[in-house]
C-alpha positions in Angstrom: 18.9 -19.7 -95.4 18.5 -21.5 -92.2 18.9 -20.5 -88.5 22.1 -22.5 -88.0 24.8 -23.2 -90.5 28.0 -21.7 -91.9 27.6 -17.9 -92.2 27.4 -16.9 -95.9 30.4 -15.3 -97.4 30.3 -12.9 -100.4 30.9 -15.0 -103.6 34.0 -13.0 -104.5 35.5 -13.8 -101.1 34.5 -17.4 -101.3 36.4 -17.9 -104.5 39.4 -15.9 -103.3 39.6 -17.8 -100.1 39.2 -21.1 -102.0 42.3 -20.2 -104.0 44.3 -19.6 -100.8 42.7 -22.4 -98.8 41.7 -25.4 -101.0 38.4 -26.7 -99.9 37.0 -23.4 -98.6 34.2 -23.8 -101.1 33.1 -27.0 -99.3 31.3 -24.7 -96.8 28.6 -24.4 -99.5 27.6 -28.1 -99.0 24.9 -27.0 -96.5 22.5 -24.1 -96.4 24.0 -21.0 -94.8 22.7 -19.8 -91.4 22.2 -16.7 -89.3 24.5 -18.2 -86.7 26.9 -21.0 -86.7 29.7 -22.9 -84.9 32.4 -20.5 -86.1 30.4 -17.5 -84.9 29.9 -18.7 -81.4 33.5 -20.0 -81.1 35.5 -17.1 -82.5 33.5 -14.9 -84.8 35.4 -12.2 -86.6 38.6 -12.9 -84.8 39.0 -16.2 -86.7 41.1 -16.4 -89.9 39.4 -17.8 -93.0 41.3 -21.1 -92.4 40.0 -21.3 -88.8 36.5 -20.5 -89.9 36.7 -23.3 -92.5 37.8 -25.8 -89.8 34.9 -24.7 -87.6 32.4 -24.9 -90.4 33.6 -28.3 -91.6 33.3 -29.5 -88.0 29.7 -28.3 -88.0 29.0 -29.9 -91.4 30.5 -33.3 -90.3 28.8 -33.3 -86.9 25.5 -31.5 -87.5 22.6 -32.7 -85.4 19.6 -31.2 -83.7 21.6 -31.2 -80.4 24.5 -29.3 -81.9 22.1 -26.8 -83.5 20.4 -26.3 -80.1 23.8 -25.8 -78.4 24.7 -23.2 -81.0 21.3 -21.4 -80.6 21.7 -21.3 -76.8 25.3 -20.0 -77.1 24.1 -17.4 -79.5 21.4 -16.2 -77.1 23.9 -16.1 -74.3 26.3 -14.0 -76.4 23.5 -11.6 -77.5 22.2 -11.1 -74.0 25.5 -10.9 -72.0 27.8 -9.5 -74.6 30.3 -12.2 -73.4 32.2 -13.5 -76.3 30.8 -10.8 -78.6 33.4 -9.6 -81.2 
């Protein structure tokens, strides 16, 4: 597991969501992380489809700068509670 990456989903949910949303399993292309693009931009309020879109955005655009942006947004959410869900 890494610091930044798509949050892991329980395997039973991954396969269930993949049946409903083809391609959901593609989130597994990278190591899961403690925080991720989907968490700092929606968290638990996102549907599985929206989470997939955010995770695929991260996978396609991952870079050290994007990771740093996610880490700083995570710190801000933790310290301020702003955006916390």
